[in-house]
C-alpha positions, -999 to +999 in steps of 0.1 A: -586-467-173-553-483-174-543-465-201-551-430-182-531-442-154-503-450-177-503-417-188-504-400-154-479-421-142-458-412-174-466-375-169-455-376-133-424-395-142-415-369-167-422-337-145-399-352-117-371-359-145-376-326-156-376-311-121-341-332-114-327-318-145-337-284-137-323-288-104-290-303-115-285-275-141-293-249-115-267-263-090-243-264-119-250-229-125-247-218-090-212-238-089-198-220-119-213-186-104-196-192-073-163-203-091-165-170-114-169-152-082-139-168-064-119-160-095-130-119-096-125-122-057-086-132-062-079-109-092-094-081-070-071-094-040-043-091-062-048-059-075-054-047-041-019-064-031-004-046-062-015-013-052-004-013-020+029-023-028+032+003-054+017+028-026+042+018+000+069+021-029+059+056-039+057+067-001+092+054+007+102+075-026+085+105-015+098+105+024+131+100+009+129+130-011+114+149+016+143+141+039+166+152+012+150+186+009+146+190+049+184+178+053+193+208+026+171+230+043+183+224+077+220+225+064+209+263+049+196+273+083+228+260+099+250+279+075+229+310+080+229+308+117+267+304+116+271+332+094+251+355+118+272+340+144+303+344+127+321+360+162+311+325+178+322+306+144+356+324+144+363+319+178+359+279+174+378+281+140+406+302+158+408+276+192+398+245+178+405+247+141+383+238+110+380+204+117+364+208+153+344+239+139+327+220+112+321+188+134+302+213+157+284+225+125+274+186+116+262+180+152+241+211+152+228+199+119+219+166+127+201+179+158+180+202+138+170+173+115+162+153+143+138+177+156+122+183+121+117+148+115+099+138+145 
């Protein structure tokens, strides 16, 4: 009977050791999984940051081009307006000189630009 008890005891010890080894391996695997997840999350965050930076730069570039186009369009509209109002333009040129009349054109132009960009 003593031999059977030894075998049973050794079997329980073996099972406990196997269970402990299994739990250790499981913990190591879980730790590696979390480390890999953390690395992936970091890479995703970096990619998101890079995307946002590139998008912001692109948006700024687009806005700059839009402003240039609007500026040119407003300039054209002002020119057309003053051509239509040539009598007033000739009046301003005759009494105030070219510099002031061009200054007035620039002021009106900036006013229209402010209205368009709001």
